[in-house]
CHARMM-style PDB file with segment names, atoms N, HN, CA, C and O in Angstrom:
ATOM      1  N   UNK     1    -116.629-118.003  44.286  1.00  0.00      PROA
ATOM      2  CA  UNK     1    -117.136-118.416  42.840  1.00  0.00      PROA
ATOM      3  C   UNK     1    -117.841-117.241  42.044  1.00  0.00      PROA
ATOM      4  O   UNK     1    -117.886-117.205  40.815  1.00  0.00      PROA
ATOM      5  N   UNK     2    -118.359-116.329  42.844  1.00  0.00      PROA
ATOM      6  HN  UNK     2    -118.322-116.358  43.843  1.00  0.00      PROA
ATOM      7  CA  UNK     2    -119.056-115.194  42.123  1.00  0.00      PROA
ATOM      8  C   UNK     2    -117.982-114.366  41.548  1.00  0.00      PROA
ATOM      9  O   UNK     2    -118.276-113.691  40.561  1.00  0.00      PROA
ATOM     10  N   UNK     3    -116.744-114.310  42.026  1.00  0.00      PROA
ATOM     11  HN  UNK     3    -116.505-114.859  42.828  1.00  0.00      PROA
ATOM     12  CA  UNK     3    -115.744-113.550  41.365  1.00  0.00      PROA
ATOM     13  C   UNK     3    -115.440-113.898  39.914  1.00  0.00      PROA
ATOM     14  O   UNK     3    -114.985-113.061  39.135  1.00  0.00      PROA
ATOM     15  N   UNK     4    -115.689-115.086  39.591  1.00  0.00      PROA
ATOM     16  HN  UNK     4    -116.059-115.767  40.224  1.00  0.00      PROA
ATOM     17  CA  UNK     4    -115.398-115.602  38.199  1.00  0.00      PROA
ATOM     18  C   UNK     4    -116.271-114.939  37.294  1.00  0.00      PROA
ATOM     19  O   UNK     4    -115.900-114.772  36.133  1.00  0.00      PROA
ATOM     20  N   UNK     5    -117.494-114.500  37.715  1.00  0.00      PROA
ATOM     21  HN  UNK     5    -117.796-114.635  38.659  1.00  0.00      PROA
ATOM     22  CA  UNK     5    -118.470-113.706  36.858  1.00  0.00      PROA
ATOM     23  C   UNK     5    -117.878-112.461  36.379  1.00  0.00      PROA
ATOM     24  O   UNK     5    -118.154-112.013  35.266  1.00  0.00      PROA
ATOM     25  N   UNK     6    -117.031-111.859  37.229  1.00  0.00      PROA
ATOM     26  HN  UNK     6    -116.807-112.223  38.133  1.00  0.00      PROA
ATOM     27  CA  UNK     6    -116.526-110.574  37.017  1.00  0.00      PROA
ATOM     28  C   UNK     6    -115.070-110.663  36.223  1.00  0.00      PROA
ATOM     29  O   UNK     6    -114.761-109.876  35.329  1.00  0.00      PROA
ATOM     30  N   UNK     7    -114.260-111.698  36.671  1.00  0.00      PROA
ATOM     31  HN  UNK     7    -114.511-112.338  37.398  1.00  0.00      PROA
ATOM     32  CA  UNK     7    -112.937-111.800  36.115  1.00  0.00      PROA
ATOM     33  C   UNK     7    -112.897-112.419  34.847  1.00  0.00      PROA
ATOM     34  O   UNK     7    -111.970-112.102  34.102  1.00  0.00      PROA
ATOM     35  N   UNK     8    -113.717-113.228  34.471  1.00  0.00      PROA
ATOM     36  HN  UNK     8    -114.471-113.486  35.076  1.00  0.00      PROA
ATOM     37  CA  UNK     8    -113.723-113.997  33.073  1.00  0.00      PROA
ATOM     38  C   UNK     8    -114.162-113.066  32.044  1.00  0.00      PROA
ATOM     39  O   UNK     8    -113.640-113.278  30.949  1.00  0.00      PROA
ATOM     40  N   UNK     9    -114.972-112.098  32.096  1.00  0.00      PROA
ATOM     41  HN  UNK     9    -115.396-111.925  32.986  1.00  0.00      PROA
ATOM     42  CA  UNK     9    -115.348-111.099  31.139  1.00  0.00      PROA
ATOM     43  C   UNK     9    -114.190-110.079  31.032  1.00  0.00      PROA
ATOM     44  O   UNK     9    -113.809-109.656  29.941  1.00  0.00      PROA
ATOM     45  N   UNK    10    -113.724-109.756  32.044  1.00  0.00      PROA
ATOM     46  HN  UNK    10    -114.034-110.099  32.931  1.00  0.00      PROA
ATOM     47  CA  UNK    10    -112.611-108.797  32.044  1.00  0.00      PROA
ATOM     48  C   UNK    10    -111.307-109.399  31.507  1.00  0.00      PROA
ATOM     49  O   UNK    10    -110.558-108.629  30.905  1.00  0.00      PROA
ATOM     50  N   UNK    11    -110.960-110.622  31.644  1.00  0.00      PROA
ATOM     51  HN  UNK    11    -111.569-111.248  32.132  1.00  0.00      PROA
ATOM     52  CA  UNK    11    -109.833-111.309  31.133  1.00  0.00      PROA
ATOM     53  C   UNK    11    -110.179-111.470  29.693  1.00  0.00      PROA
ATOM     54  O   UNK    11    -109.279-111.203  28.897  1.00  0.00      PROA
ATOM     55  N   UNK    12    -111.344-111.865  29.214  1.00  0.00      PROA
ATOM     56  HN  UNK    12    -112.076-112.082  29.860  1.00  0.00      PROA
ATOM     57  CA  UNK    12    -111.644-111.953  27.704  1.00  0.00      PROA
ATOM     58  C   UNK    12    -111.654-110.650  27.113  1.00  0.00      PROA
ATOM     59  O   UNK    12    -111.286-110.558  25.942  1.00  0.00      PROA
ATOM     60  N   UNK    13    -112.020-109.623  27.741  1.00  0.00      PROA
ATOM     61  HN  UNK    13    -112.319-109.699  28.692  1.00  0.00      PROA
ATOM     62  CA  UNK    13    -111.864-108.297  27.152  1.00  0.00      PROA
ATOM     63  C   UNK    13    -110.314-107.869  27.094  1.00  0.00      PROA
ATOM     64  O   UNK    13    -109.996-107.127  26.164  1.00  0.00      PROA
ATOM     65  N   UNK    14    -109.400-108.238  27.933  1.00  0.00      PROA
ATOM     66  HN  UNK    14    -109.658-108.840  28.689  1.00  0.00      PROA
ATOM     67  CA  UNK    14    -108.104-108.065  27.652  1.00  0.00      PROA
ATOM     68  C   UNK    14    -107.453-108.964  26.448  1.00  0.00      PROA
ATOM     69  O   UNK    14    -106.619-108.519  25.659  1.00  0.00      PROA
ATOM     70  N   UNK    15    -107.911-110.160  26.433  1.00  0.00      PROA
ATOM     71  HN  UNK    15    -108.588-110.522  27.074  1.00  0.00      PROA
ATOM     72  CA  UNK    15    -107.325-110.981  25.341  1.00  0.00      PROA
ATOM     73  C   UNK    15    -107.815-110.489  24.063  1.00  0.00      PROA
ATOM     74  O   UNK    15    -107.072-110.615  23.090  1.00  0.00      PROA
ATOM     75  N   UNK    16    -109.104-109.876  23.901  1.00  0.00      PROA
ATOM     76  HN  UNK    16    -109.708-109.773  24.691  1.00  0.00      PROA
ATOM     77  CA  UNK    16    -109.506-109.427  22.702  1.00  0.00      PROA
ATOM     78  C   UNK    16    -108.860-107.993  22.349  1.00  0.00      PROA
ATOM     79  O   UNK    16    -108.664-107.605  21.197  1.00  0.00      PROA
ATOM     80  N   UNK    17    -108.572-107.300  23.465  1.00  0.00      PROA
ATOM     81  HN  UNK    17    -108.731-107.616  24.401  1.00  0.00      PROA
ATOM     82  CA  UNK    17    -107.870-106.012  23.129  1.00  0.00      PROA
ATOM     83  C   UNK    17    -106.369-106.318  22.893  1.00  0.00      PROA
ATOM     84  O   UNK    17    -105.791-105.491  22.188  1.00  0.00      PROA
ATOM     85  N   UNK    18    -105.748-107.198  23.286  1.00  0.00      PROA
ATOM     86  HN  UNK    18    -106.218-107.870  23.858  1.00  0.00      PROA
ATOM     87  CA  UNK    18    -104.384-107.465  22.929  1.00  0.00      PROA
ATOM     88  C   UNK    18    -104.373-108.082  21.596  1.00  0.00      PROA
ATOM     89  O   UNK    18    -103.495-107.747  20.801  1.00  0.00      PROA
ATOM     90  N   UNK    19    -105.241-108.930  21.282  1.00  0.00      PROA
ATOM     91  HN  UNK    19    -105.954-109.202  21.928  1.00  0.00      PROA
ATOM     92  CA  UNK    19    -105.408-109.634  19.884  1.00  0.00      PROA
ATOM     93  C   UNK    19    -105.635-108.517  18.899  1.00  0.00      PROA
ATOM     94  O   UNK    19    -104.930-108.559  17.891  1.00  0.00      PROA
ATOM     95  N   UNK    20    -106.489-107.533  19.012  1.00  0.00      PROA
ATOM     96  HN  UNK    20    -107.062-107.500  19.831  1.00  0.00      PROA
ATOM     97  CA  UNK    20    -106.750-106.488  18.216  1.00  0.00      PROA
ATOM     98  C   UNK    20    -105.495-105.505  18.007  1.00  0.00      PROA
ATOM     99  O   UNK    20    -105.247-105.021  16.902  1.00  0.00      PROA
ATOM    100  N   UNK    21    -104.772-105.262  19.081  1.00  0.00      PROA
ATOM    101  HN  UNK    21    -104.973-105.654  19.978  1.00  0.00      PROA
ATOM    102  CA  UNK    21    -103.491-104.639  18.951  1.00  0.00      PROA
ATOM    103  C   UNK    21    -102.514-105.241  18.023  1.00  0.00      PROA
ATOM    104  O   UNK    21    -101.885-104.596  17.184  1.00  0.00      PROA
ATOM    105  N   UNK    22    -102.417-106.578  18.231  1.00  0.00      PROA
ATOM    106  HN  UNK    22    -102.928-107.102  18.913  1.00  0.00      PROA
ATOM    107  CA  UNK    22    -101.489-107.446  17.463  1.00  0.00      PROA
ATOM    108  C   UNK    22    -101.882-107.369  16.057  1.00  0.00      PROA
ATOM    109  O   UNK    22    -101.092-107.065  15.163  1.00  0.00      PROA
ATOM    110  N   UNK    23    -103.286-107.686  15.851  1.00  0.00      PROA
ATOM    111  HN  UNK    23    -103.927-107.933  16.577  1.00  0.00      PROA
ATOM    112  CA  UNK    23    -103.624-107.578  14.395  1.00  0.00      PROA
ATOM    113  C   UNK    23    -103.454-106.373  13.619  1.00  0.00      PROA
ATOM    114  O   UNK    23    -103.146-106.387  12.428  1.00  0.00      PROA
ATOM    115  N   UNK    24    -103.695-105.135  14.426  1.00  0.00      PROA
ATOM    116  HN  UNK    24    -103.946-105.124  15.394  1.00  0.00      PROA
ATOM    117  CA  UNK    24    -103.343-103.956  13.892  1.00  0.00      PROA
ATOM    118  C   UNK    24    -101.952-103.796  13.463  1.00  0.00      PROA
ATOM    119  O   UNK    24    -101.691-103.296  12.369  1.00  0.00      PROA
ATOM    120  N   UNK    25    -100.984-104.224  14.331  1.00  0.00      PROA
ATOM    121  HN  UNK    25    -101.195-104.630  15.220  1.00  0.00      PROA
ATOM    122  CA  UNK    25     -99.549-103.853  14.259  1.00  0.00      PROA
ATOM    123  C   UNK    25     -99.181-104.788  12.959  1.00  0.00      PROA
ATOM    124  O   UNK    25     -98.450-104.374  12.059  1.00  0.00      PROA
ATOM    125  N   UNK    26     -99.677-105.888  12.963  1.00  0.00      PROA
ATOM    126  HN  UNK    26    -100.270-106.224  13.694  1.00  0.00      PROA
ATOM    127  CA  UNK    26     -99.270-106.652  11.773  1.00  0.00      PROA
ATOM    128  C   UNK    26     -99.715-106.243  10.468  1.00  0.00      PROA
ATOM    129  O   UNK    26     -98.944-106.222   9.509  1.00  0.00      PROA
ATOM    130  N   UNK    27    -100.858-105.935  10.396  1.00  0.00      PROA
ATOM    131  HN  UNK    27    -101.484-105.952  11.176  1.00  0.00      PROA
ATOM    132  CA  UNK    27    -101.533-105.490   8.865  1.00  0.00      PROA
ATOM    133  C   UNK    27    -101.228-104.047   8.707  1.00  0.00      PROA
ATOM    134  O   UNK    27    -101.551-103.580   7.615  1.00  0.00      PROA
ATOM    135  N   UNK    28    -100.636-103.180   9.619  1.00  0.00      PROA
ATOM    136  HN  UNK    28    -100.373-103.560  10.506  1.00  0.00      PROA
ATOM    137  CA  UNK    28    -100.396-101.824   9.181  1.00  0.00      PROA
ATOM    138  C   UNK    28     -98.782-101.571   9.016  1.00  0.00      PROA
ATOM    139  O   UNK    28     -98.260-100.461   8.908  1.00  0.00      PROA
ATOM    140  N   UNK    29     -98.124-102.795   9.019  1.00  0.00      PROA
ATOM    141  HN  UNK    29     -98.547-103.696   9.107  1.00  0.00      PROA
ATOM    142  CA  UNK    29     -96.920-102.711   8.545  1.00  0.00      PROA
ATOM    143  C   UNK    29     -95.793-102.280   9.712  1.00  0.00      PROA
ATOM    144  O   UNK    29     -94.696-101.821   9.394  1.00  0.00      PROA
ATOM    145  N   UNK    30     -96.152-102.460  10.922  1.00  0.00      PROA
ATOM    146  HN  UNK    30     -97.044-102.832  11.180  1.00  0.00      PROA
ATOM    147  CA  UNK    30     -95.252-102.204  11.996  1.00  0.00      PROA
ATOM    148  C   UNK    30     -94.028-103.074  11.943  1.00  0.00      PROA
ATOM    149  O   UNK    30     -92.978-102.633  12.410  1.00  0.00      PROA
ATOM    150  N   UNK    31     -94.075-104.194  11.448  1.00  0.00      PROA
ATOM    151  HN  UNK    31     -94.928-104.552  11.069  1.00  0.00      PROA
ATOM    152  CA  UNK    31     -93.142-105.335  11.501  1.00  0.00      PROA
ATOM    153  C   UNK    31     -92.154-105.349  10.250  1.00  0.00      PROA
ATOM    154  O   UNK    31     -91.162-106.078  10.219  1.00  0.00      PROA
ATOM    155  N   UNK    32     -92.490-104.536   9.290  1.00  0.00      PROA
ATOM    156  HN  UNK    32     -93.295-103.944   9.315  1.00  0.00      PROA
ATOM    157  CA  UNK    32     -91.853-104.386   8.070  1.00  0.00      PROA
ATOM    158  C   UNK    32     -90.476-103.826   8.214  1.00  0.00      PROA
ATOM    159  O   UNK    32     -90.366-102.722   8.747  1.00  0.00      PROA
ATOM    160  N   UNK    33     -89.409-104.464   7.797  1.00  0.00      PROA
ATOM    161  HN  UNK    33     -89.498-105.361   7.364  1.00  0.00      PROA
ATOM    162  CA  UNK    33     -87.994-103.787   7.702  1.00  0.00      PROA
ATOM    163  C   UNK    33     -87.640-103.620   9.100  1.00  0.00      PROA
ATOM    164  O   UNK    33     -87.239-102.509   9.445  1.00  0.00      PROA
ATOM    165  N   UNK    34     -87.727-104.554   9.961  1.00  0.00      PROA
ATOM    166  HN  UNK    34     -88.053-105.457   9.681  1.00  0.00      PROA
ATOM    167  CA  UNK    34     -87.129-104.560  11.227  1.00  0.00      PROA
ATOM    168  C   UNK    34     -85.644-104.438  11.467  1.00  0.00      PROA
ATOM    169  O   UNK    34     -85.079-103.931  12.437  1.00  0.00      PROA
ATOM    170  N   UNK    35     -85.070-105.057  10.289  1.00  0.00      PROA
ATOM    171  HN  UNK    35     -85.529-105.469   9.501  1.00  0.00      PROA
ATOM    172  CA  UNK    35     -83.476-105.136  10.292  1.00  0.00      PROA
ATOM    173  C   UNK    35     -82.945-104.008   9.719  1.00  0.00      PROA
ATOM    174  O   UNK    35     -81.716-103.996   9.781  1.00  0.00      PROA
ATOM    175  N   UNK    36     -83.477-102.983   9.140  1.00  0.00      PROA
ATOM    176  HN  UNK    36     -84.476-102.993   9.089  1.00  0.00      PROA
ATOM    177  CA  UNK    36     -83.031-101.922   8.490  1.00  0.00      PROA
ATOM    178  C   UNK    36     -82.137-100.979   9.404  1.00  0.00      PROA
ATOM    179  O   UNK    36     -81.112-100.437   8.992  1.00  0.00      PROA
ATOM    180  N   UNK    37     -82.670-100.834  10.772  1.00  0.00      PROA
ATOM    181  HN  UNK    37     -83.503-101.274  11.107  1.00  0.00      PROA
ATOM    182  CA  UNK    37     -81.948 -99.944  11.646  1.00  0.00      PROA
ATOM    183  C   UNK    37     -80.620-100.647  12.006  1.00  0.00      PROA
ATOM    184  O   UNK    37     -79.596-100.010  12.256  1.00  0.00      PROA
ATOM    185  N   UNK    38     -80.687-101.887  12.017  1.00  0.00      PROA
ATOM    186  HN  UNK    38     -81.518-102.404  11.813  1.00  0.00      PROA
ATOM    187  CA  UNK    38     -79.282-102.659  12.506  1.00  0.00      PROA
ATOM    188  C   UNK    38     -78.428-102.629  11.439  1.00  0.00      PROA
ATOM    189  O   UNK    38     -77.242-102.399  11.673  1.00  0.00      PROA
ATOM    190  N   UNK    39     -78.837-102.838  10.164  1.00  0.00      PROA
ATOM    191  HN  UNK    39     -79.801-103.024   9.974  1.00  0.00      PROA
ATOM    192  CA  UNK    39     -77.869-102.895   9.157  1.00  0.00      PROA
ATOM    193  C   UNK    39     -77.374-101.427   8.753  1.00  0.00      PROA
ATOM    194  O   UNK    39     -76.315-101.348   8.131  1.00  0.00      PROA
ATOM    195  N   UNK    40     -77.989-100.406   9.030  1.00  0.00      PROA
ATOM    196  HN  UNK    40     -78.849-100.470   9.535  1.00  0.00      PROA
ATOM    197  CA  UNK    40     -77.590 -99.071   8.993  1.00  0.00      PROA
ATOM    198  C   UNK    40     -76.253 -98.867   9.722  1.00  0.00      PROA
ATOM    199  O   UNK    40     -75.276 -98.315   9.217  1.00  0.00      PROA
ATOM    200  N   UNK    41     -76.317 -99.378  10.980  1.00  0.00      PROA
ATOM    201  HN  UNK    41     -77.111 -99.826  11.390  1.00  0.00      PROA
ATOM    202  CA  UNK    41     -75.006 -99.117  11.576  1.00  0.00      PROA
ATOM    203  C   UNK    41     -73.859 -99.855  11.027  1.00  0.00      PROA
ATOM    204  O   UNK    41     -72.729 -99.377  11.128  1.00  0.00      PROA
ATOM    205  N   UNK    42     -74.088-101.086  10.402  1.00  0.00      PROA
ATOM    206  HN  UNK    42     -75.006-101.474  10.320  1.00  0.00      PROA
ATOM    207  CA  UNK    42     -72.927-101.727   9.856  1.00  0.00      PROA
ATOM    208  C   UNK    42     -72.545-101.211   8.552  1.00  0.00      PROA
ATOM    209  O   UNK    42     -71.372-101.344   8.202  1.00  0.00      PROA
ATOM    210  N   UNK    43     -73.450-100.596   7.727  1.00  0.00      PROA
ATOM    211  HN  UNK    43     -74.403-100.488   8.011  1.00  0.00      PROA
ATOM    212  CA  UNK    43     -73.095-100.072   6.434  1.00  0.00      PROA
ATOM    213  C   UNK    43     -72.867 -98.481   6.538  1.00  0.00      PROA
ATOM    214  O   UNK    43     -72.911 -97.787   5.522  1.00  0.00      PROA
ATOM    215  N   UNK    44     -72.650 -98.003   7.656  1.00  0.00      PROA
ATOM    216  HN  UNK    44     -72.613 -98.567   8.481  1.00  0.00      PROA
ATOM    217  CA  UNK    44     -72.341 -96.549   7.870  1.00  0.00      PROA
ATOM    218  C   UNK    44     -70.808 -96.391   7.308  1.00  0.00      PROA
ATOM    219  O   UNK    44     -69.889 -97.191   7.488  1.00  0.00      PROA
ATOM    220  N   UNK    45     -70.773 -95.371   6.709  1.00  0.00      PROA
ATOM    221  HN  UNK    45     -71.519 -94.722   6.563  1.00  0.00      PROA
ATOM    222  CA  UNK    45     -69.410 -94.893   6.070  1.00  0.00      PROA
ATOM    223  C   UNK    45     -68.337 -94.686   7.390  1.00  0.00      PROA
ATOM    224  O   UNK    45     -68.757 -94.213   8.446  1.00  0.00      PROA
ATOM    225  N   UNK    46     -67.282 -94.986   7.261  1.00  0.00      PROA
ATOM    226  HN  UNK    46     -66.940 -95.371   6.404  1.00  0.00      PROA
ATOM    227  CA  UNK    46     -66.205 -94.739   8.324  1.00  0.00      PROA
ATOM    228  C   UNK    46     -65.458 -93.428   8.099  1.00  0.00      PROA
ATOM    229  O   UNK    46     -64.519 -93.139   8.841  1.00  0.00      PROA
ATOM    230  N   UNK    47     -65.796 -92.706   7.209  1.00  0.00      PROA
ATOM    231  HN  UNK    47     -66.558 -92.941   6.606  1.00  0.00      PROA
ATOM    232  CA  UNK    47     -64.941 -91.492   6.785  1.00  0.00      PROA
ATOM    233  C   UNK    47     -65.529 -90.416   7.702  1.00  0.00      PROA
ATOM    234  O   UNK    47     -66.752 -90.277   7.664  1.00  0.00      PROA
ATOM    235  N   UNK    48     -64.735 -89.551   8.613  1.00  0.00      PROA
ATOM    236  HN  UNK    48     -63.741 -89.664   8.644  1.00  0.00      PROA
ATOM    237  CA  UNK    48     -65.096 -88.645   9.316  1.00  0.00      PROA
ATOM    238  C   UNK    48     -65.451 -87.450   8.448  1.00  0.00      PROA
ATOM    239  O   UNK    48     -64.809 -87.124   7.450  1.00  0.00      PROA
ATOM    240  N   UNK    49     -66.499 -86.841   8.897  1.00  0.00      PROA
ATOM    241  HN  UNK    49     -67.020 -87.106   9.708  1.00  0.00      PROA
ATOM    242  CA  UNK    49     -67.143 -85.553   7.997  1.00  0.00      PROA
ATOM    243  C   UNK    49     -66.514 -84.374   8.700  1.00  0.00      PROA
ATOM    244  O   UNK    49     -66.488 -84.233   9.922  1.00  0.00      PROA
ATOM    245  N   UNK    50     -65.991 -83.510   7.778  1.00  0.00      PROA
ATOM    246  HN  UNK    50     -66.012 -83.624   6.785  1.00  0.00      PROA
ATOM    247  CA  UNK    50     -65.390 -82.165   8.302  1.00  0.00      PROA
ATOM    248  C   UNK    50     -66.604 -81.097   8.211  1.00  0.00      PROA
ATOM    249  O   UNK    50     -66.889 -80.665   7.094  1.00  0.00      PROA
ATOM    250  N   UNK    51     -67.155 -80.760   9.068  1.00  0.00      PROA
ATOM    251  HN  UNK    51     -66.923 -81.110   9.976  1.00  0.00      PROA
ATOM    252  CA  UNK    51     -68.517 -79.980   8.948  1.00  0.00      PROA
ATOM    253  C   UNK    51     -67.994 -78.390   9.023  1.00  0.00      PROA
ATOM    254  O   UNK    51     -68.722 -77.479   8.630  1.00  0.00      PROA
ATOM    255  N   UNK    52     -66.867 -78.188   9.483  1.00  0.00      PROA
ATOM    256  HN  UNK    52     -66.275 -78.929   9.803  1.00  0.00      PROA
ATOM    257  CA  UNK    52     -66.416 -76.834   9.522  1.00  0.00      PROA
ATOM    258  C   UNK    52     -65.964 -76.368   8.151  1.00  0.00      PROA
ATOM    259  O   UNK    52     -65.575 -77.101   7.242  1.00  0.00      PROA
ATOM    260  N   UNK    53     -66.077 -74.951   8.126  1.00  0.00      PROA
ATOM    261  HN  UNK    53     -66.393 -74.355   8.864  1.00  0.00      PROA
ATOM    262  CA  UNK    53     -65.582 -74.316   6.901  1.00  0.00      PROA
ATOM    263  C   UNK    53     -64.136 -74.176   6.851  1.00  0.00      PROA
ATOM    264  O   UNK    53     -63.598 -74.054   5.751  1.00  0.00      PROA
ATOM    265  N   UNK    54     -63.431 -74.179   7.943  1.00  0.00      PROA
ATOM    266  HN  UNK    54     -63.868 -74.278   8.837  1.00  0.00      PROA
ATOM    267  CA  UNK    54     -61.961 -73.796   7.956  1.00  0.00      PROA
ATOM    268  C   UNK    54     -61.140 -75.040   7.609  1.00  0.00      PROA
ATOM    269  O   UNK    54     -61.641 -76.156   7.745  1.00  0.00      PROA
ATOM    270  N   UNK    55     -60.057 -74.897   7.225  1.00  0.00      PROA
ATOM    271  HN  UNK    55     -59.649 -73.991   7.115  1.00  0.00      PROA
ATOM    272  CA  UNK    55     -59.101 -75.921   6.953  1.00  0.00      PROA
ATOM    273  C   UNK    55     -58.346 -76.194   8.292  1.00  0.00      PROA
ATOM    274  O   UNK    55     -58.232 -75.353   9.184  1.00  0.00      PROA
ATOM    275  N   UNK    56     -57.821 -77.519   8.338  1.00  0.00      PROA
ATOM    276  HN  UNK    56     -57.914 -78.202   7.614  1.00  0.00      PROA
ATOM    277  CA  UNK    56     -57.212 -77.805   9.571  1.00  0.00      PROA
ATOM    278  C   UNK    56     -56.130 -77.051   9.684  1.00  0.00      PROA
ATOM    279  O   UNK    56     -55.734 -76.941  10.844  1.00  0.00      PROA
ATOM    280  N   UNK    57     -55.434 -76.419   8.766  1.00  0.00      PROA
ATOM    281  HN  UNK    57     -55.756 -76.509   7.824  1.00  0.00      PROA
ATOM    282  CA  UNK    57     -54.141 -75.572   8.984  1.00  0.00      PROA
ATOM    283  C   UNK    57     -54.637 -74.346   9.686  1.00  0.00      PROA
ATOM    284  O   UNK    57     -53.844 -73.771  10.431  1.00  0.00      PROA
ATOM    285  N   UNK    58     -55.781 -73.899   9.551  1.00  0.00      PROA
ATOM    286  HN  UNK    58     -56.426 -74.366   8.945  1.00  0.00      PROA
ATOM    287  CA  UNK    58     -56.221 -72.548  10.228  1.00  0.00      PROA
ATOM    288  C   UNK    58     -56.693 -72.855  11.502  1.00  0.00      PROA
ATOM    289  O   UNK    58     -56.861 -71.920  12.285  1.00  0.00      PROA
ATOM    290  N   UNK    59     -56.971 -74.159  11.901  1.00  0.00      PROA
ATOM    291  HN  UNK    59     -56.835 -74.918  11.264  1.00  0.00      PROA
ATOM    292  CA  UNK    59     -57.570 -74.237  13.337  1.00  0.00      PROA
ATOM    293  C   UNK    59     -56.366 -74.712  14.186  1.00  0.00      PROA
ATOM    294  O   UNK    59     -56.485 -74.678  15.410  1.00  0.00      PROA
ATOM    295  N   UNK    60     -55.218 -75.150  13.627  1.00  0.00      PROA
ATOM    296  HN  UNK    60     -55.122 -75.178  12.632  1.00  0.00      PROA
ATOM    297  CA  UNK    60     -54.104 -75.709  14.460  1.00  0.00      PROA
ATOM    298  C   UNK    60     -53.555 -74.614  15.402  1.00  0.00      PROA
ATOM    299  O   UNK    60     -53.116 -75.040  16.470  1.00  0.00      PROA
ATOM    300  N   UNK    61     -53.502 -73.345  15.209  1.00  0.00      PROA
ATOM    301  HN  UNK    61     -53.858 -72.999  14.341  1.00  0.00      PROA
ATOM    302  CA  UNK    61     -53.002 -72.175  15.892  1.00  0.00      PROA
ATOM    303  C   UNK    61     -53.876 -71.795  17.029  1.00  0.00      PROA
ATOM    304  O   UNK    61     -53.478 -71.017  17.896  1.00  0.00      PROA
ATOM    305  N   UNK    62     -54.965 -72.283  17.044  1.00  0.00      PROA
ATOM    306  HN  UNK    62     -55.290 -72.914  16.340  1.00  0.00      PROA
ATOM    307  CA  UNK    62     -56.033 -72.035  18.169  1.00  0.00      PROA
ATOM    308  C   UNK    62     -55.611 -72.483  19.552  1.00  0.00      PROA
ATOM    309  OT1 UNK    62     -56.373 -72.336  20.508  1.00  0.00      PROA
TER     310      UNK     62
END
């Protein structure tokens, strides 16, 4: 029974800590725009980019 005097304050401290972290996350904007990363994959252009300066004809002989 004496262990409850230790476990109850510790568990209440964890509850307050987790509640504070959730409060901070909500009001600091951590959950704003959660679908932007998922939509960026769908809206990505499908055209391959040619990053080299050489034309494809110059690289064929290699």
